[in-house]
VOBA-1610 file (N, C-alpha, C; in pm, whole numbers, padded with zeros to 5 digits, always signed):
BEGIN
Met-04338+00012-03836Met-04276-00136-03785Met-04127-00133-03734Arg-04069-00107-03920Arg-03943-00150-03891Arg-03892-00053-03821Thr-03904+00061-03783Thr-03826+00167-03716Thr-03863+00135-03569Asn-03952+00073-03505Asn-03961+00043-03411Asn-03892-00085-03369Leu-03845-00146-03429Leu-03796-00277-03429Leu-03643-00261-03397Ile-03614-00132-03509Ile-03457-00138-03511Ile-03399-00052-03361Phe-03538+00048-03322Phe-03530+00123-03201Phe-03486-00019-03055Leu-03583-00064-03085Leu-03577-00202-02956Leu-03473-00282-02931Thr-03400-00331-03074Thr-03298-00441-03107Thr-03177-00307-03055Cys-03121-00192-03070Cys-03084-00108-02992Cys-03025-00112-02883Ser-03167-00100-02827Ser-03210-00056-02683Ser-03123-00244-02588Leu-03205-00266-02661Leu-03158-00424-02603Leu-03029-00436-02582Leu-02950-00421-02686Leu-02808-00417-02704Leu-02727-00310-02597Leu-02749-00194-02587Leu-02733-00103-02566Leu-02704-00152-02414Gly-02837-00241-02357Gly-02889-00261-02225Gly-02733-00351-02167Ile-02751-00444-02267Ile-02645-00527-02268Ile-02509-00543-02208Ser-02477-00452-02314Ser-02405-00401-02345Ser-02328-00298-02178Leu-02424-00284-02096Leu-02423-00154-01989Leu-02386-00289-01878Phe-02513-00382-01893Phe-02486-00500-01835Phe-02345-00518-01764Cys-02259-00596-01925Cys-02149-00657-01911Cys-02071-00584-01809Asn-02062-00437-01892Asn-01962-00351-01837Asn-01941-00340-01660Gln-02107-00297-01629Gln-02106-00343-01469Gln-02063-00456-01413Met-02089-00588-01432Met-02072-00663-01451Met-01899-00741-01414Ser-01807-00686-01496Ser-01721-00682-01545Ser-01615-00610-01409Ala-01674-00447-01414Ala-01610-00390-01320Ala-01596-00436-01192Gln-01697-00549-01151Gln-01728-00576-01019Gln-01661-00703-01000Asn-01606-00766-01075Asn-01509-00897-01117Asn-01384-00888-01141Ile-01276-00809-01061Ile-01215-00824-01109Ile-01086-00920-00981Asp-01006-01012-01037Asp-00959-01104-00944Asp-00850-00994-00897Thr-00830-01057-00770Thr-00723-01059-00678Thr-00571-01064-00729Tyr-00559-01089-00860Tyr-00414-01050-00915Tyr-00466-00884-00960Gly-00562-00875-01005Gly-00639-00671-01037Gly-00599-00759-01196Asn-00567-00872-01272Asn-00497-00862-01403Asn-00663-00917-01469Asn-00744-00964-01463Asn-00816-00993-01496Asn-00979-00970-01498Lys-01109-01021-01524Lys-01198-00960-01500Lys-01342-01105-01593Tyr-01414-01153-01513Tyr-01533-01244-01534Tyr-01637-01209-01633Ile-01709-01234-01721Ile-01773-01221-01791Ile-01870-01366-01858Ala-01978-01393-01757Ala-02035-01544-01736Ala-01971-01602-01743Gly-01883-01588-01643Gly-01818-01707-01578Gly-01649-01729-01672Val-01652-01624-01783Val-01531-01668-01897Val-01445-01582-01896Arg-01337-01605-01812Arg-01232-01576-01804Arg-01140-01448-01880Val-01161-01358-01894Val-01104-01264-01975Val-00998-01140-01964Pro-00858-01074-02041Pro-00801-00998-02016Pro-00886-00849-01994Tyr-00822-00817-01865Tyr-00863-00676-01833Tyr-00783-00498-01832Thr-00826-00487-01955Thr-00738-00430-02027Thr-00753-00275-01996Ser-00815-00236-01944Ser-00837-00117-01918Ser-00820-00033-01774Pro-00710+00007-01733Pro-00666+00002-01563Pro-00709+00142-01559Gln-00722+00278-01660Gln-00754+00375-01634Gln-00898+00428-01550Ser-00991+00281-01608Ser-01130+00312-01569Ser-01181+00293-01415Tyr-01050+00203-01359Tyr-01086+00131-01252Tyr-01049+00216-01123Glu-01137+00268-01067Glu-01084+00377-00929Glu-01144+00338-00777Thr-01050+00364-00719Thr-01099+00346-00583Thr-01142+00484-00501Thr-01160+00425-00341Thr-01257+00519-00279Thr-01215+00489-00129Leu-01081+00422-00149Leu-00974+00335-00060Leu-00994+00479+00043Ser-00923+00472+00149Ser-00874+00599+00210Ser-00725+00549+00280Pro-00641+00658+00322Pro-00532+00611+00306Pro-00476+00660+00477Thr-00607+00655+00552Thr-00601+00654+00678Thr-00690+00518+00726Leu-00652+00423+00758Leu-00697+00271+00783Leu-00725+00257+00958Leu-00796+00145+00993Leu-00835+00184+01150Leu-00686+00134+01236Asp-00642-00004+01130Asp-00534-00057+01237Asp-00414+00006+01186Thr-00393+00089+01135Thr-00280+00169+01062Thr-00245+00302+01185Leu-00135+00286+01199Leu-00034+00448+01294Leu-00018+00552+01231Tyr+00079+00508+01096Tyr+00125+00598+01048Tyr+00117+00532+00891Ser+00109+00637+00784Ser+00154+00606+00615Ser+00228+00720+00564Phe+00268+00722+00428Phe+00322+00777+00384Phe+00321+00734+00253Pro+00298+00806+00119Pro+00305+00803-00011Pro+00476+00719-00067Thr+00448+00617-00137Thr+00525+00552-00237Thr+00580+00663-00324Gln+00743+00663-00369Gln+00804+00796-00454Gln+00723+00663-00621Gly+00731+00540-00632Gly+00638+00527-00770Gly+00507+00483-00762Thr+00463+00432-00851Thr+00325+00392-00927Thr+00305+00253-00832Trp+00407+00161-00857Trp+00362+00047-00829Trp+00432-00035-00782Pro+00475+00019-00641Pro+00506+00013-00521Pro+00519-00180-00487Thr+00617-00239-00461Thr+00600-00389-00449Thr+00675-00410-00300Gly+00803-00477-00311Gly+00910-00515-00183Gly+00960-00391-00086Leu+00951-00435+00011Leu+00997-00310+00119Leu+01136-00391+00213Ala+01250-00308+00262Ala+01320-00375+00317Ala+01368-00226+00427Trp+01406-00262+00527Trp+01458-00165+00653Trp+01612-00234+00696Asp+01703-00148+00678Asp+01789-00162+00706Asp+01851-00072+00865Gly+01748-00033+00973Gly+01750-00025+01070Gly+01774+00101+01092Gln+01833+00213+00967Gln+01763+00364+00982Gln+01673+00405+00879Tyr+01631+00329+00767Tyr+01558+00387+00632Tyr+01539+00244+00572Phe+01443+00285+00449Phe+01306+00210+00458Phe+01409+00195+00256Trp+01396+00113+00186Trp+01448+00057+00087Trp+01286-00006-00036Asn+01264+00022-00151Asn+01126+00000-00159Asn+01119+00015-00320Cys+01101-00124-00386Cys+01125-00094-00509Cys+00996-00102-00616Asp+00993-00043-00697Asp+00890-00030-00811Asp+00870-00109-00946His+00794-00132-00943His+00717-00214-01100His+00697-00081-01221Asp+00671-00014-01204Asp+00643+00047-01316Asp+00785+00133-01380Ser+00882+00165-01235Ser+00973+00233-01299Ser+01115+00138-01297Leu+01094+00012-01252Leu+01191-00058-01220Leu+01287+00044-01142Met+01273+00091-01058Met+01346+00171-00947Met+01352+00067-00836Ile+01488+00130-00766Ile+01498+00094-00614Ile+01504+00214-00495Tyr+01398+00265-00451Tyr+01430+00350-00351Tyr+01486+00390-00243Lys+01579+00467-00180Lys+01593+00438-00029Lys+01555+00521+00041Leu+01430+00558+00151Leu+01369+00662+00174Leu+01353+00686+00342Thr+01317+00800+00375Thr+01295+00788+00546Thr+01251+00773+00607Thr+01168+00790+00715Thr+01024+00726+00781Thr+00977+00805+00762Thr+00962+00919+00697Thr+00839+01011+00655Thr+00859+01010+00489Gly+00903+00896+00426Gly+00922+00921+00267Gly+00959+00941+00191Asp+01093+01098+00234Asp+01143+01148+00159Asp+01276+01087+00093Val+01307+01081-00006Val+01392+01005-00136Val+01537+01047-00063Val+01629+00919-00057Val+01778+00993+00022Val+01838+00946-00113Ser+01865+00852-00183Ser+01922+00768-00291Ser+01832+00689-00376Ser+01890+00684-00486Ser+01740+00589-00591Ser+01866+00561-00740Phe+01860+00433-00765Phe+01899+00337-00863Phe+01806+00237-00924Pro+01830+00213-01036Pro+01760+00138-01116Pro+01826-00034-01067Ile+01703-00139-01078Ile+01736-00289-01039Ile+01830-00315-01151Pro+01867-00434-01138Pro+02009-00478-01205Pro+01947-00515-01318Asp+02019-00472-01410Asp+02089-00453-01548Asp+02014-00591-01612Ser+02036-00742-01535Ser+01985-00861-01617Ser+01835-00902-01492Ala+01791-00797-01426Ala+01650-00828-01405Ala+01567-00792-01494Val+01427-00896-01508Val+01279-00788-01534Val+01200-00771-01519Ser+01116-00761-01399Ser+01081-00704-01351Ser+01107-00655-01146Ser+00986-00638-01133Ser+01021-00592-00969Ser+00970-00758-00877Gly+00996-00681-00759Gly+00973-00782-00632Gly+00996-00804-00524Gly+01074-00841-00420Gly+01071-00877-00253Gly+01241-00791-00276Leu+01217-00757-00134Leu+01354-00683-00121Leu+01368-00715+00005Glu+01505-00717+00084Glu+01565-00786+00248Glu+01690-00712+00240Trp+01708-00704+00391Trp+01846-00629+00426Trp+01921-00714+00511Asp+02011-00752+00467Asp+02120-00889+00566Asp+02232-00825+00667Gly+02215-00693+00677Gly+02288-00597+00801Gly+02423-00551+00730Asn+02437-00583+00618Asn+02611-00516+00498Asn+02528-00483+00326Tyr+02477-00570+00297Tyr+02360-00564+00179Tyr+02201-00579+00150Leu+02224-00532+00018Leu+02034-00531+00003Leu+02004-00677-00065Trp+01932-00721-00066Trp+01892-00820-00158Trp+01764-00794-00262Phe+01742-00885-00393Phe+01654-00789-00479Phe+01615-00915-00527Ala+01461-01015-00472Ala+01404-01116-00540Ala+01314-01044-00676Asp+01385-01137-00836Asp+01321-01085-00935Asp+01166-01127-00929Glu+01113-01099-00929Glu+00941-01168-00929Glu+00942-01307-01060Arg+00983-01266-01180Arg+00954-01339-01336Arg+01044-01360-01383Ala+01197-01330-01338Ala+01362-01421-01392Ala+01341-01528-01268Ala+01300-01507-01169Ala+01350-01621-01016Ala+01513-01588-00979Ile+01519-01495-00955Ile+01729-01470-00948Ile+01701-01340-00835Leu+01774-01402-00755Leu+01789-01303-00629Leu+01954-01249-00669Phe+01918-01174-00629Phe+02082-01077-00671Phe+02067-00960-00543Lys+02250-00954-00524Lys+02299-00921-00384Lys+02348-00775-00453Ile+02306-00682-00378Ile+02331-00547-00418Ile+02440-00452-00319Asp+02558-00394-00402Asp+02583-00295-00342Asp+02526-00158-00331Thr+02492-00143-00212Thr+02375-00007-00208Thr+02478+00121-00257Thr+02569+00165-00252Thr+02694+00241-00211Thr+02693+00248-00387Thr+02678+00148-00487Thr+02688+00161-00638Thr+02554+00157-00695Gly+02472+00087-00609Gly+02386+00032-00691Gly+02353-00128-00764Leu+02483-00137-00789Leu+02511-00261-00886Leu+02513-00402-00798Ala+02466-00492-00858Ala+02442-00628-00834Ala+02561-00663-00819Ile+02645-00772-00753Ile+02767-00813-00723Ile+02763-00966-00710Glu+02658-01000-00733Glu+02622-01158-00687Glu+02428-01165-00730His+02469-01332-00798His+02310-01331-00780His+02301-01554-00818Phe+02169-01533-00748Phe+02145-01700-00743Phe+02039-01714-00834His+02034-01808-00854His+01874-01838-00893His+01723-01889-00786Leu+01686-01904-00792Leu+01540-01924-00679Leu+01505-02049-00722Pro+01444-02120-00613Pro+01379-02208-00627Pro+01275-02235-00795Ser+01207-02145-00820Ser+01131-02159-00877Ser+01240-02127-01023Phe+01298-02043-01014Phe+01385-02034-01203Phe+01336-02154-01281Gly+01294-02147-01370Gly+01281-02173-01535Gly+01153-02297-01528Gln+01070-02254-01395Gln+00968-02238-01421Gln+00853-02151-01527Glu+00757-02209-01560Glu+00651-02168-01676Glu+00618-02011-01597Asp+00546-02061-01440Asp+00505-01943-01393Asp+00582-01893-01271Pro+00713-01884-01288Pro+00771-01863-01129Pro+00703-01809-01022Asn+00680-01696-01020Asn+00609-01583-00928Asn+00715-01596-00809Gly+00822-01607-00780Gly+00922-01598-00704Gly+00921-01443-00613Trp+00934-01430-00459Trp+00897-01295-00421Trp+00902-01269-00304Gly+00816-01280-00210Gly+00927-01269-00019Gly+01058-01301-00031Leu+01071-01239+00087Leu+01239-01206+00122Leu+01251-01192+00259Ala+01289-01304+00349Ala+01323-01248+00532Ala+01446-01289+00532Trp+01460-01233+00619Trp+01652-01276+00659Trp+01645-01314+00818Asp+01668-01419+00897Asp+01710-01467+00987Asp+01791-01431+01091Gly+01893-01366+01027Gly+02052-01360+01063Gly+02144-01506+01046Gln+02094-01601+00967Gln+02182-01691+00925Gln+02126-01712+00789Tyr+01977-01754+00765Tyr+01953-01759+00644Tyr+01813-01694+00588Phe+01806-01694+00490Phe+01697-01627+00365Phe+01576-01728+00378Trp+01421-01664+00372Trp+01357-01715+00375Trp+01272-01626+00223His+01200-01744+00138His+01167-01694+00093His+00994-01745+00005Ser+00939-01643-00029Ser+00802-01724-00089Ser+00784-01689-00216Gln+00693-01811-00278Gln+00670-01803-00365Gln+00495-01904-00406Tyr+00449-01770-00485Tyr+00306-01770-00468Tyr+00249-01828-00589Gly+00140-01845-00591Gly+00030-01890-00689Gly+00026-02014-00650Asp-00021-02152-00775Asp-00020-02281-00792Asp+00092-02332-00718Ser+00193-02346-00709Ser+00320-02364-00606Ser+00322-02311-00520Ala+00256-02260-00474Ala+00319-02166-00338Ala+00374-02255-00247Met+00485-02180-00209Met+00589-02259-00142Met+00680-02134-00035Ile+00715-02194+00078Ile+00787-02105+00177Ile+00950-02148+00181Tyr+01020-02114+00101Tyr+01172-02226+00156Tyr+01274-02125+00256Lys+01319-02206+00296Lys+01456-02127+00338Lys+01591-02151+00288Leu+01651-02045+00260Leu+01792-02040+00156Leu+01904-02055+00224Asn+01998-02119+00153Asn+02156-02064+00229Asn+02165-01940+00162Pro+02249-01849+00209Pro+02306-01746+00161Pro+02412-01739+00065Gln+02474-01873+00083Gln+02644-01869-00002Gln+02594-01889-00139Asn+02475-01999-00205Asn+02500-02052-00292Asn+02326-02019-00365Gly+02240-01989-00273Gly+02078-01986-00256Gly+01997-02115-00276Gln+02104-02232-00196Gln+02029-02381-00225Gln+01926-02378-00112Val+01816-02447-00129Val+01749-02475-00052Val+01783-02573+00049Val+01739-02524+00176Val+01751-02580+00347Val+01647-02655+00376Ser+01540-02625+00367Ser+01358-02661+00395Ser+01282-02606+00336Ser+01132-02637+00348Ser+01061-02567+00298Ser+00926-02603+00371Phe+00825-02552+00337Phe+00691-02606+00377Phe+00620-02498+00263Val+00463-02554+00276Val+00333-02550+00190Val+00248-02434+00288Pro+00269-02288+00250Pro+00176-02214+00312Pro+00034-02224+00338Pro-00097-02156+00412Pro-00162-02194+00413Pro-00311-02143+00302Lys-00216-02028+00305Lys-00263-01953+00127Lys-00165-01960+00022Ser-00201-01918-00081Ser-00127-01939-00202Ser-00123-01803-00230Leu-00149-01695-00184Leu-00061-01574-00185Leu-00030-01442-00106Ile+00069-01549-00032Ile+00150-01511+00059Ile+00288-01414+00018Leu+00275-01300-00028Leu+00397-01257-00068Leu+00465-01141-00025Gly+00448-01098+00112Gly+00525-00992+00165Gly+00547-01130+00311Ile+00652-01124+00348Ile+00714-01155+00422Ile+00859-01140+00551Thr+00840-01161+00670Thr+00945-01094+00737Thr+00958-01187+00874Trp+01086-01160+00906Trp+01134-01221+01032Trp+01125-01163+01152Ala+01078-01161+01308Ala+01115-01143+01441Ala+01057-01164+01512Asp+01133-01202+01599Asp+01208-01277+01722Asp+01197-01433+01694Gly+01268-01461+01613Gly+01258-01590+01583Gly+01106-01694+01527Phe+01030-01594+01480Phe+00944-01650+01374Phe+00919-01585+01265Leu+00863-01664+01227Leu+00824-01622+01026Leu+00705-01542+01026Tyr+00696-01462+00973Tyr+00521-01409+00975Tyr+00492-01370+00792Gly+00397-01361+00798Gly+00338-01369+00586Gly+00211-01290+00590Val+00203-01212+00518Val+00065-01140+00481Val+00022-01213+00381Asn-00125-01269+00361Asn-00142-01295+00272Asn-00300-01212+00176Ile-00306-01191+00021Ile-00378-01098-00032Ile-00515-01148-00026Asp-00591-01159+00058Asp-00712-01212+00046Asp-00820-01127-00040Phe-00850-01030-00023Phe-00952-00963-00162Phe-00843-00809-00161Ala-00868-00768-00293Ala-00756-00624-00324Ala-00779-00536-00259Ser-00925-00478-00233Ser-00908-00374-00197Ser-00961-00394-00067Ser-00988-00524+00028Ser-00991-00543+00182Ser-00917-00590+00258Gly-00784-00581+00210Gly-00659-00633+00294Gly-00635-00791+00320Gly-00593-00874+00392Gly-00562-00976+00365Gly-00530-01028+00529Thr-00458-01158+00550Thr-00414-01192+00657Thr-00276-01223+00685Leu-00272-01202+00821Leu-00131-01190+00884Leu-00131-01366+00983Tyr-00005-01453+00930Tyr-00002-01546+00946Tyr+00115-01541+01045Lys+00143-01626+01151Lys+00255-01642+01230Lys+00345-01796+01197Phe+00439-01787+01171Phe+00466-01933+01198Phe+00562-01974+01197Glu+00571-02106+01233Glu+00703-02170+01368Glu+00820-02220+01244Pro+00889-02147+01239Pro+00987-02160+01098Pro+01036-02341+01067Ser+01043-02377+01160Ser+01098-02563+01124Ser+00970-02640+01081Ser+00877-02613+01114Ser+00812-02706+01057Ser+00626-02636+00968Gly+00663-02495+00990Gly+00545-02448+00870Gly+00436-02433+00942Val+00408-02474+01054Val+00302-02489+01170Val+00244-02324+01191Val+00122-02276+01155Val+00024-02170+01153Val+00051-02131+01358Leu+00120-02082+01430Leu+00069-02045+01544Leu-00008-01958+01554Asp-00059-01861+01463Asp-00166-01777+01468Asp-00181-01669+01377Ser-00291-01595+01373Ser-00343-01550+01228Ser-00427-01444+01301Ala-00499-01345+01215Ala-00541-01188+01219Ala-00550-01101+01122Phe-00673-01066+01113Phe-00714-00985+00958Phe-00644-00895+00956Trp-00556-00880+00832Trp-00508-00771+00786Trp-00542-00620+00765Glu-00570-00529+00778Glu-00608-00445+00672Glu-00552-00337+00575Val-00464-00344+00581Val-00358-00288+00443Val-00450-00367+00342Pro-00484-00275+00195Pro-00548-00327+00074Pro-00410-00358+00020Tyr-00437-00464-00079Tyr-00354-00522-00194Tyr-00175-00493-00078Pro-00200-00618+00052Pro-00053-00560+00096Pro+00076-00630+00044Leu+00150-00592+00016Leu+00289-00680-00087Leu+00390-00700-00010Gly+00496-00547+00002Gly+00662-00605+00088Gly+00592-00569+00258Leu+00684-00697+00344Leu+00676-00659+00485Leu+00759-00667+00538Val+00782-00573+00658Val+00884-00533+00779Val+00883-00571+00900Trp+00936-00565+00977Trp+00968-00554+01117Trp+01028-00460+01170Asp+01061-00371+01243Asp+01137-00293+01260Asp+01213-00273+01386Gly+01132-00430+01502Gly+01174-00426+01615Gly+01072-00401+01666Gln+00958-00277+01655Gln+00820-00270+01744Gln+00730-00289+01666Tyr+00699-00248+01523Tyr+00592-00225+01469Tyr+00667-00303+01312Phe+00553-00347+01239Phe+00539-00389+01085Phe+00453-00300+01023Trp+00558-00274+00932Trp+00541-00164+00797Trp+00481-00244+00655Asn+00448-00199+00591Asn+00350-00280+00495Asn+00356-00226+00410Val+00401-00216+00249Val+00378-00171+00120Val+00207-00179+00071Ser+00106-00129+00029Ser+00004-00130-00039Ser+00045-00061-00188Ser-00004-00193-00253Ser+00024-00143-00375Ser-00043-00074-00490Lys-00041-00119-00595Lys-00117-00021-00719Lys-00272+00004-00666Ile-00280+00129-00730Ile-00450+00142-00681Ile-00517+00080-00805Phe-00472+00064-00940Phe-00530-00035-01013Phe-00602-00180-00947Tyr-00525-00235-00845Tyr-00502-00318-00821Tyr-00603-00353-00669Gly-00634-00233-00632Gly-00659-00182-00497Gly-00618-00149-00347Gly-00519-00127-00433Gly-00398-00031-00274Gly-00443+00078-00317Asn-00301+00147-00238Asn-00320+00302-00225Asn-00181+00351-00229Gln-00082+00267-00289Gln+00048+00338-00328Gln+00108+00460-00197Arg+00110+00309-00049Arg+00124+00418+00029Arg+00219+00272+00081Ile+00282+00323+00211Ile+00361+00251+00319Ile+00295+00298+00469Tyr+00226+00161+00525Tyr+00185+00198+00625Tyr+00258+00111+00768Gln+00299+00174+00890Gln+00283+00147+00970Gln+00165+00090+01032Val+00171-00043+01042Val+00091-00105+01155Val+00050-00176+01263Ser+00014-00103+01399Ser-00049-00144+01512Ser-00038-00344+01497Asn+00022-00404+01585Asn-00012-00531+01585Asn-00153-00623+01599Pro-00157-00699+01508Pro-00332-00765+01553Pro-00311-00857+01626Ile-00190-00961+01614Ile-00157-01060+01730Ile-00150-01071+01856Thr-00228-01049+01910Thr-00183-01003+02067Thr-00092-01125+02119Ser-00060-01248+02038Ser-00006-01361+02113Ser+00155-01297+02070Ile+00164-01159+01969Ile+00281-01098+01927Ile+00313-01092+02054Asp+00268-00935+02089Asp+00257-00898+02232Asp+00284-00917+02382Asn+00205-01030+02366Asn+00191-01125+02521Asn+00333-01211+02520Asn+00388-01255+02414Asn+00454-01306+02435Asn+00600-01351+02373Ser+00615-01346+02228Ser+00738-01365+02130Ser+00798-01238+02101Ile+00724-01107+02104Ile+00805-00980+02069Ile+00724-00899+02149Asn+00715-00893+02284Asn+00713-00833+02363Asn+00791-00716+02380Lys+00835-00645+02444Lys+00960-00526+02490Lys+01024-00608+02613Pro+01173-00650+02572Pro+01262-00698+02623Pro+01286-00617+02753Ser+01323-00717+02863Ser+01337-00686+03010Ser+01458-00567+03060Ser+01577-00622+02938Ser+01668-00512+02971Ser+01747-00492+02845Phe+01825-00445+02837Phe+01930-00428+02727Phe+02059-00579+02729Val+02055-00616+02614Val+02138-00763+02602Val+02230-00719+02453Leu+02338-00782+02506Leu+02397-00798+02385Leu+02437-00975+02357Met+02423-01011+02259Met+02455-01168+02281Met+02541-01184+02206Gln+02615-01320+02190Gln+02758-01370+02126Gln+02686-01383+01985Asn+02809-01359+01924Asn+02778-01354+01798Asn+02753-01499+01725Tyr+02705-01516+01638Tyr+02685-01688+01548Tyr+02715-01690+01433Pro+02798-01784+01348Pro+02872-01899+01451Pro+02996-01800+01497Asn+03092-01913+01562Asn+03157-01862+01634Asn+03290-01950+01655Pro+03382-01955+01585Pro+03458-01913+01497Pro+03380-01910+01411Phe+03426-01792+01279Phe+03366-01773+01165Phe+03452-01727+01074Asn+03413-01786+00925Asn+03465-01708+00805Asn+03359-01729+00691Pro+03342-01613+00634Pro+03404-01526+00654Pro+03301-01392+00702Thr+03130-01450+00749Thr+03063-01363+00771Thr+02984-01445+00971Thr+02946-01387+00974Thr+02898-01380+01132Thr+02759-01252+01163Thr+02669-01356+01255Thr+02605-01224+01254Thr+02601-01169+01440Ile+02578-01066+01473Ile+02532-01028+01607Ile+02411-00952+01633Ser+02372-01016+01761Ser+02236-00943+01784Ser+02207-00857+01934Tyr+02130-00795+01927Tyr+02118-00770+02046Tyr+01956-00680+02038Arg+01949-00668+02169Arg+01809-00605+02235Arg+01800-00482+02348Leu+01731-00359+02274Leu+01696-00267+02336Leu+01613-00279+02415Leu+01578-00204+02530Leu+01484-00157+02649Leu+01429-00076+02601Thr+01465+00024+02544Thr+01425+00177+02482Thr+01465+00204+02396Thr+01407+00323+02290Thr+01413+00391+02221Thr+01646+00419+02301Ser+01684+00459+02173Ser+01844+00416+02214Ser+01941+00532+02093Asp+01982+00592+02140Asp+02113+00629+02070Asp+02224+00468+02057Val+02240+00416+01955Val+02330+00315+01935Val+02439+00314+01884Asp+02516+00211+01877Asp+02686+00275+01801Asp+02710+00103+01858Leu+02714+00053+01755Leu+02759-00131+01724Leu+02930-00099+01622Ser+03010-00137+01727Ser+03170-00151+01706Ser+03233-00282+01710Ile+03358-00257+01613Ile+03418-00396+01588Ile+03562-00355+01624Phe+03654-00390+01647Phe+03784-00345+01707Phe+03861-00464+01734Asn+04003-00419+01689Asn+04092-00545+01689Asn+04171-00583+01838Asn+04233-00688+01872Asn+04315-00669+01990Asn+04406-00623+02024Leu+04425-00450+01984Leu+04508-00366+02002Leu+04388-00253+02034Gly+04250-00256+02025Gly+04186-00184+02071Gly+04125-00046+01959Gln+04190-00079+01870Gln+04188+00003+01762Gln+04059-00051+01653Lys+03980+00030+01652Lys+03805+00043+01594Lys+03843-00020+01417Val+03784-00097+01380Val+03788-00163+01259Val+03689-00181+01157Lys+03554-00146+01219Lys+03422-00144+01164Lys+03266-00066+01210Thr+03235+00005+01205Thr+03155+00048+01254Thr+03017+00007+01177Leu+02929-00082+01258Leu+02831-00148+01180Leu+02691-00051+01173Val+02699+00028+01340Val+02553+00099+01344Val+02573+00197+01436Lys+02459+00290+01389Lys+02534+00426+01481Lys+02385+00509+01407Thr+02334+00492+01504Thr+02187+00575+01441Thr+02085+00568+01581Lys+01934+00612+01590Lys+01865+00585+01708Lys+01795+00467+01670Gln+01738+00403+01759Gln+01695+00255+01724Gln+01539+00263+01832Ser+01462+00182+01793Ser+01359+00209+01906Ser+01393+00103+02004Ala+01309+00041+02083Ala+01275-00076+02154Ala+01265-00222+02074Gly+01371-00305+02087Gly+01325-00469+02039Gly+01424-00506+01997Thr+01480-00602+01925Thr+01546-00718+01880Thr+01649-00652+01766Tyr+01767-00709+01750Tyr+01797-00651+01586Tyr+01883-00753+01599Gln+01907-00785+01407Gln+02076-00806+01386Gln+02134-00799+01248Phe+02272-00800+01267Phe+02350-00736+01204Phe+02459-00825+01183Gln+02527-00821+01041Gln+02649-00906+00994Gln+02756-00826+00954Trp+02839-00914+00988Trp+02974-00876+00958Trp+03049-00962+00897Asn+03104-00922+00741Asn+03163-00998+00667Asn+03314-01010+00692Gly+03407-00932+00819Gly+03533-00966+00826Gly+03597-00826+00711Thr+03507-00733+00721Thr+03610-00627+00651Thr+03613-00484+00708Ser+03696-00427+00720Ser+03723-00277+00755Ser+03633-00195+00700Asp+03607-00052+00746Asp+03535+00046+00750Asp+03573+00079+00584Glu+03671+00051+00543Glu+03748+00081+00419Glu+03709-00040+00297Ser+03645-00107+00385Ser+03638-00224+00296Ser+03736-00322+00250Leu+03842-00304+00352Leu+03901-00412+00295Leu+03940-00557+00399Glu+03938-00664+00341Glu+03960-00755+00486Glu+04058-00771+00533Val+03966-00762+00674Val+04073-00792+00781Val+04137-00925+00807Ser+04264-00946+00884Ser+04351-01113+00917Ser+04220-01191+01028Ser+04298-01299+01019Ser+04239-01361+01140Ser+04309-01350+01224Gly+04199-01338+01353Gly+04243-01326+01553Gly+04123-01302+01584Ile+04126-01257+01687Ile+04035-01198+01792Ile+03993-01053+01776Tyr+03903-01075+01778Tyr+03764-00947+01763Tyr+03711-00913+01872Leu+03674-00782+01904Leu+03598-00664+02012Leu+03484-00690+01920Tyr+03356-00715+01974Tyr+03233-00552+01976Tyr+03157-00541+01998Arg+03155-00405+02064Arg+03067-00308+02132Arg+02970-00250+02161Leu+02863-00276+02217Leu+02697-00208+02189Leu+02770-00104+02247Arg+02728+00002+02282Arg+02652+00124+02330Arg+02544+00159+02317Ala+02475+00166+02373Ala+02276+00193+02373Ala+02265+00322+02475Asn+02263+00402+02463Asn+02237+00528+02543Asn+02357+00512+02699Ser+02333+00463+02801Ser+02413+00451+02925Ser+02459+00330+02899Phe+02428+00214+02824Phe+02448+00100+02817Phe+02574+00052+02720Ile+02664-00039+02812Ile+02794-00057+02735Ile+02816-00200+02795Glu+02856-00250+02673Glu+02910-00455+02671Glu+02969-00495+02566Thr+03064-00557+02619Thr+03170-00592+02476Thr+03218-00746+02470Arg+03127-00831+02376Arg+03243-00944+02358Arg+03309-00993+02289Lys+03341-01117+02269Lys+03488-01143+02200Lys+03456-01236+02084Met+03480-01221+01975Met+03464-01326+01840Met+03638-01339+01780Ile+03596-01413+01692Ile+03716-01490+01635Ile+03694-01524+01477Leu+03765-01498+01401Leu+03787-01452+01255Leu+03899-01570+01222Leu+03880-01723+01167Leu+03931-01841+01117Leu+03927-01775+01002Arg+04033-01717+00901Arg+04045-01719+00725Arg+04110-01863+00675
//
């Protein structure tokens, strides 16, 4: 009798244990950090036990390649290469469009975690998620040359993440309970304006043809939602299902979106995806292929010390965007690469190819795109 009772008790305890394990494996939250047992949130401490069955080939994706690190986060596009940071290695990688490493360097010394990345035409910018600090990085040395506090600096749970560049200002997404999207002055990091997003987990954001786009992590393994915002008001103009699992860093290359799928433990694939456009209004209205090649007037003009030059390409072209002084001598090559059809923006900070400051005066900027050539005038006032 006693033996049977002990056996029955052990069997019951084993059954409860297996049931709890099964339930906890099915209740990893969208952060991937916790699980729930009988409604109680407890730390999830066994990432090795979580396996994904996701395929790297998804319905809405055109192409993908694996990331170099095991916990990819931010993504930037400089017109020729991707920049991707990794939370496990705390490294930033320069990648080709096939995923090959061109170069790499550690995140800034004073940074404590990974986060968002953005390219402003001259420099790489890195948003430290936990420290809530925005770093300006010289990619030739990998060193931070300037930094600002993000709006969430000093908060108990800062969650500073996504970065986008509109040619004049930064846009920054803060996720979680205090979710907000900020427009920031690049000179000092001060808030110009802000709006509350419709969801609290918009981590990846990017700028495309006058609109801000952000992707929200709805469920770790099943993708999210892509939102199109009117930037001055924050009004949602459109949205669509986004299939990339656990989407983080987001960029627009002038023709396609590219999106980081994060750590496998979180439900991602540790890949960078090229994604077909799920918002039809993008193709039909705002981000359609331009009807002609256009070189736009720089803004601001006159300027000191930085100005933005924008242009549109009708077709894939060999592009050369260069700056000349009023004697016709080349001062700076801003772009020299092949680019797809679309709209592009680059900044000139009033320096030469030798990184020397040029003097005040009239300068010319010239765009060559296949057989198209156009030149415009701008004025630097120091």
